[in-house]
N, C-alpha and C positions, 0 to 999 in steps of 0.2 A: 200666140198670145191670146188664146181663146178664154183663158181664166180671168181676164181683166175686162171689165165693162166700164164705160164712161156714163155717168149719171147726167141728167138734164143740166145744162150749164146755168150758172148764175153770173150776172154782171157785177163788176166792181162799182164802187161809189160813183165814179165819173164815167162809167161805160167804156173805159180804155182797155180794161183787162177782163177777159171772160175766164172763169174758173170752172173746170170740169172735175168734180169729185170722182174718185175711183171706187168701184164696187167689185164684188166677186172674191176670188181667193186672195187673202192678205198676201202681199208681195214684199218680202224683206230681202235686202242685199247685205252681204258681209264684205267689208273691206278689211283686209288683214295687213298688218305691218305698214300702215300708211302714216301720213303726217298732214297737218293742216297747212295749206299754202297761203290762205287768206281768210281773215275774219272780218265780216261787216256787221257791226252792231246795228240793229234796226231801232228806229225811234218813232215815237208816235203815241197816241192814246192807249192802244192795246198792245204795242210791241216793245215796251221798254225792257223786257226780260228775254228778248229773242235775238239771235245772231245767225247770220248766214255763214256757214263754214264751207270752204272749198277744200276738198281732200285731194291729195295726190293719188292718181290711179293710172296705171299703164293702159294704153289703148288696146292692148292685147288681152286684158283681163276679162274674165267672164262678166263681171258687173258692168263694165263699160259697154261691152258688146250687147248685153241684154237690155240695158237702158236705151241704147241707140235704136235697137230693134223695136222696143215698145214705143218709143217716140215716133219712129217712122210709120209704124202701123196705125198710130192714133191720128196723124194729121199729115197732109201734104205740104203744109206751110214750111217755110224755112225754119229750121231748128237752131236755137242758140246752143251750140254743143262744142265741147272740147273733150279731150280724153280725161279731164279731171271731173270730179263729181261734187256738186254743191247741194247742201241739205240744210234745213232749218233746225237750229239747236234752241230748245225752249227750256229755260231754267225752271226747275220744279217738275218738269215732265221728262226731259232727256236725262238719263241716268249715267253717272260716271262711277267707274270702279277702278280700284288699284290692281296691281299684278296678282294679288291673292284673291281677288273677287269681292273685296269689301267695299261698300259704298264710300265715296269720297265727295265732299262738297267743293266743287270747282265751277267757276263760270267759264264761258266759252273762250275768252281771251287767255285764260290760264292754260289752255290746251295746246297752244301754238308751239311750244318747245318740247313736245312729246312725240315719241313714236307710239302709235295706238292701233287698236282694232275698233271698228265701228259697225254697228247694225243700223241700217237705214230702211225706212218704211216708205213705200210708194203711196202717197196720199192722193195725188191727182195730177192734173195738167192745167197749165195756164196758157192763155192765148191772147195775142193782140191782133190787130188787123193784118200784120205782116209776119209775126214770129210766133213760135210755140215753144214750150218747155215743160219739163216734168217737175212736180212739186214733191220733194223728198223730205222726210223728217228724220232727225237723229233719234233713235230709240235708246241706244246704249253706246257708251264709249268705255273701253278698257285700256288703261295706261299700260304700255309695255316697258318703256324706258325713256329717260330724258334724251334729247338729241344733243 
């Protein structure tokens, strides 16, 4: 993972979470033929148009193995990790396309009943005094078929 560097960290508002932006080679992961297991809509002053999406992914998939390796190489703290992948969906920034590749206006909760492909971007890493995790953002989603 020599292509990924971690920038000087910045603390959150209450100093509970430290955020490490990522620099170096842009790192994008492709989840194919996946589905959304859980959607958590974020609320707050800046986050009313964001949702945290947890995608189904097999533990044997390249994406899951690569993300686990990146996380292990970045910190020795205990990782909050499963074989599934969670990423931030931002309305207006994350793009949704139909099967033919045409843009579609859909919010995150409308994606739950779809089989889809997703492109995820590694934005950085978050850290608390005891845990660490990667911050991934949804770049694009392509609808494959309804479930």
